N, C-alpha and C positions, 0 to 999 in steps of 0.2 A: 814364963811365959816365953822366953827366946827358944826354949826346946821344945814347945807345942807347936810354935810358928815353925820351927825347922822341920819337925815333924810332919805337921801339915804340907809345906813345902815338898818335902821327899815323897810323900804319897800323891801329891797332886801331878809330879812330873813321872812318877812311875803309871799313873792311872792312863796320862797323854800319850807315854811310850806304849803302853798296851795298846791304845785305842789306834795310833798311827801304824804301830807294827800289823794289825789286824786288818786295815784298810790298804797296807803295802802288800800282804799277801793275798787278797781278793785281787788286787790290781795283778800281781802274778799268775792268777788263775784266767786272765782274760783271753790269752791265745788260745785256750782250748773250750770256751764257753761260745757259741753261735751267738751272734750279734742279732738274730732274728727271735730267739727267744731271750736272750740276755744284753740288750741292747743298753740298758741303764747301767749294767756294770761295764759296758765296754768302754764308757767314756773315761774310765779309768787309767786306761792305756795312756790318754794324753795326759795324765796327772803323775804317772810312773816316776818319770826324772825328778819333781820336785819330792813325791813321797820317799826316794831312793835317799835323796839330800836330807831329809829330816831323819830318816831312820840313821844314817851314818854320822849326824848332829848329835842324836841322843848317844850314839856307842862312844863318840869321842867325849861327849860330856861326862859319863858315869867313868870312864877311865882317868878322866882329869881330875875328878872329886873322889878318886880313889874308890870307887865302889864296882871293883869289876865282876861282882856275881849280878848286879844289874846289869851291866854293859852285855849279859847273855843274852838279853831279850832281844835286843838288835842284832844281835852276831848270828843268832840261831835264825831269826827271820831272813837274813841275808844270805845264809848258806841255803835255806829253803828256796830264796829266789834266785839262785844262781842262774839259770836258763834264762830268765827275762835279763838279768844284769849282762849276762853275755852276749844278749842280742842287742842291747841298747850301748855297751861300750866296746872300745876295740881297744885293746890292752898293748898296743905297739908304740914304740918310740916315734915321733913324726919325722919323715926322712924324705929329702929332698927328691923329686920324680926325675927320673933320668930319660929324658927326651929320645935319645939315641935308642931306638927299639934294638934289642938283643936279637939276633937271628934266630929263627923258629918262633917267634912269637907274633901274636894277634894283638892287634891294638884296637880296644871297643870305645868307643864314645856313648853314651846315654844322656840325653838333654831334653829339657821341657822348653822349647823355644817361644812358648807363650805367642803363637802365632806371628813371630818375628816383630813383635810389638805395631808394625803399622800396616794396613792393606793396600791403602793409595797411595801412589807414588807422589812424592813431595819432597821438599828439603827440610823437613821439620827436625825436632830431636829423636822422636821414633825412629825414621828412617837413617839419621846418624849413627842409633846404637844399631839399628839393623846392620848396617855395613862392618861394625865393629863383631858382630855376633858372627858374620862370615869369615871375618880375619881369624878369630879365636878359634872357629873351627878348622881353617887352613894351617894353624900353627902346630895342631894336635897331630898331624901327620897320621890320622887314624887309617884302620884296613877297612873298618865298619863304622858308621854311623847309625845309631837309631835316636829319631827326634819325636817326641810326642807334642801334642797341641801344634801340629805342623799345618800351615796354611798356605795355600797357593792358588791364583786366579788364571783364567782365561782373559779376564777384561783386561783391555789395552791400559786404560787408566789405574791399573791396581799392579801389585808385585807377582810375577811369576817367579816362585822360589826355588823351584826342581831344578832350573836349566843354571843359575849361577854355582850350584853345589855341585853338580855334574861335572860342570868346569874345572872344579878343584880336582878333579882325576877319578870321581865317583861313576863310571860307567853305566853301574848295573843299580836299579833301585825296585823298589815295590811300594805302591800306595793304592790304598781301597778307592781312593777318589771319591769319598763321600761329600754329596753336595752340600754345601751350607749356605745356602742364596744363591742367586742367579749367578752361574760361571764362578764360584767360589767353591772351594774343595778343602775339606778339615779332617784330619785324622792323623796316627801316628804314620811315619814312613820309615823304611831302610834303605840306606844307602851303601854301597859295597864296591872294592875294588876287585873282588874276587867274583867269579862267574856264578851267577844265581841260575841253578838247575831247576827248583821249583817253588812255587810260592801257593799261599792258601792264606784263609782268615776265619777266624770263628767269631759270630756275634755273640753278645751275652744275651740273654733272656729278659725280656721286660718283666719288670718296670724298670729296670735299670736305664740309665741313658745308654744311648746307641753308641758307644764306644766299641772299638773291637781288639781282638787279639790277632796281629798278624804274624806270620811265620814265612821264613824263606830258607831252603836247603841252599846251603853255599859251597862250591868246590873250592876246599881249601889244600893247596898242592895235592897228596893223592888221597885226601880224604873228604869227607861230607860231614860237614857241621849243620845242627838246624839253629836257627836264631830266631828267638820270639821277642818281639816288642808289644806294649799296650800302656794303655793310660785308663786307671780306674776312675771310677765315679768321684767327683770331689763333692766337699760338703756344701758347694755352691751359695758359700758365703759372698754377699754384695757389699757395695760401699756403705750400705745403711748397718748392716750387720757388724763392720768394722767400729763404725761410730759407736755402735750400742756397746762392743767390747771394752773401747775406751772409755764410755761413761761408767761402765761397771769397776773397771780399773781405778778411776779416780774418784769413785762413789757419788756422781754427780745426781744419780736418777736413780729410782727402783731397780733393784737387781732382779728382782722377779718379772717386772713388764719388759726388760731388756732381754732377759735369758729365755723366753719362752720360743721365739722364732729361731734364734741358734740352736737351743737344744732339739728343738722339730727336725732342723735340718742336719745336724749331727747325726740324730738318731736314723733318718732317712738313708743318708751317706755310709753308715757304717753297715747297715742291713744289706743294702744294694752290693757296697763292695765285698761282703761277706758270699753274696750270691756267685758274685764275678770270680772271686778267689777260688771256688770250689770247682768252677768250669777250668780255670787255669791249671789248677792241680791234675785233673783229670787228662787234660789233653797232653800236659808236658809229661806225664807219668809213662804216656805209651810213644814218645817220640823213639823214632828207628836210629838216630844219629845221637853224637854227644850234642849236650844242649847249652847255648848261651841264652839268659832271658834279662834284657833290659826293661824296665818299666818303672813309671811313675803311679805307685800304689795308693796314692793319696793316704796314704795310712802309716803311724809309726812301727817300730820294730817290737813295743809290745801289746801287738794288737792280733786278732783273729785273722785278718787278712794277710798279715806279713808271715806268720808262722804257717798258714794254709797253703799260699804261694811258694814258700822257701822249701818246706819239705824237707828233703834229701840234699838240696841244692846246697852249693856253698855261696855265701856273702862275700863278696870281694872286697868291699871296705871292712868286714871285719876278720879277712884273712890279713890285710896290709895296712888299712887305714889306723888312724888314732883317734882317742875321745870319742866325742857323740857324734862328728860327721854330720853337723846341721847340713840339709840341700833346699830347704825354703825358707827365702830371704826375710819372710814376713812374719808378724805375729808371736812366734816364740823362737828363742835360739836353740830349741831341743827338737825341732822338727826335722826329722831324718826320713823322707817320704819317697825319696828316689833310691833306684837298686840296679845294681849289675849282679846278676846271679849266673854261677855255672855248676852244671854238674861234676863230680869227682874226676871225671878223665880229663878234665883242666887243671892247670897248674896255676895259680894266680902268682904271677911274679911281681907285679908292683900295681899301686892304686891311688888315683889323684883326684882331688875333689877342688875345682878351679872357682876361689872364692871372688867373681867377678857380678856386679850387680847390673848385669844386661838384661837377662829374662829375671822373674822373679823366682826360679829356681838356678841351682848352681849346676855347672857342667862336671860328668864324672868320667872319669877316665881310667881303663885298664888293660894292662898287659897281659895275657894269658897264654900259657904254651898247652898245647895239646900232647897228653902224656902219651909215650911211645907203647 
C-alpha cells in the first residue's frame, strides 16, 4: 500500500511540475504577444515571479529527493525562459552608491512624485512629506531630473512646484503644461543643469489616456543628447479595487465578483500601454542623438510594454542593480515598473534605488558616461 501511495505521490508531483512549467513558459512568451490580441495571456507577466519561484522550488525538490532526471523538467524550462529571467533579475552583488560623481559622468534621476502628495498649501502630513521629497531631490546632486505625475498650479492657495526645483540649481526645464482643472497643470517634466537646445512632445493616440512622451535635446559638454521621459497609462485601480484585492487574499468574499472589475481594468490598461509602447519604440528609433529614456511604464519587465520600449536600449538597473529592484511601494514586492534606459553609446557606471516611502514610487538614480 505504501509503495502505491509513493507512486501516486510521485506521479502527482510530476504532473503538477509539468503544468507549472507549461504556464511558466507561456508567461515567458508574453513579451512577444500583443496585448491587443492576447490580453488574457498578458496577465501572466504579473504572475511571472511567482511561477519562477515554483519552478525553482521543483528543481531543488527533485535534487533533494535524488531524482535528477525529473529535475530536468524545471531545468529545461529555466533555460528556455532565460530572456525573461534576465529581464526580471539583476545578477550583481549589492554595492553602496558613491554620491561623489566621477568626472565625465552624468547623473540622472527618474521619479514618479505622485503630484507631490499635496495640492493645497497647508501644514498637514502631505505638505511635510512634500518638503522631504524636495530634500531628497537636492541630496542626489543630479544633472537631470525626470519627474512623472508632476503637478503645479498658478493658484495662490496651491503649490507651485516648478520654482522650488529650479531654485535647487536647475535653470532649464520643459513641461507640457497640460491643464488638469482650473489653473492646475499635470504631466511629466524634465529639469536640467545643462542648456536645453530643443524640446518637443508626442501625444499618444486615443483611447489611451492623455499622457505624453516629452523630449529635450540637451547640450552636454561638446555633445548633444536626447532625453525622453513619459508616464504610461496605469491600471486605474482605485481604493475599492484594493479593498477587493484584500478580500480575495483573505478569502472573505467571492473571487469571481471581486475580480471582475479588476480584470477589466487590467485588460484595458495592458492594451493601451501596448499602443503607447509602439509609439515610443518608433519615436526613439529615429532619434538623431544618443538616447536616455526615463519612464514609469506601469508595467513589469516580463511584459510586452517593457520589451517593446526597451528594444535595443540598456536597462540601467540590469547593468548595475541587484535582485528584483521593486520600484512601486504597494500591492506586491515584485513590481518593478519604473526604468532608466540608455542606448549603447552610454556606459552605465552605477545605479541606485532609494527605498523611501515618500511617493508611492521609489526614486531611481543612475550615473552614465557618454562613450568617446
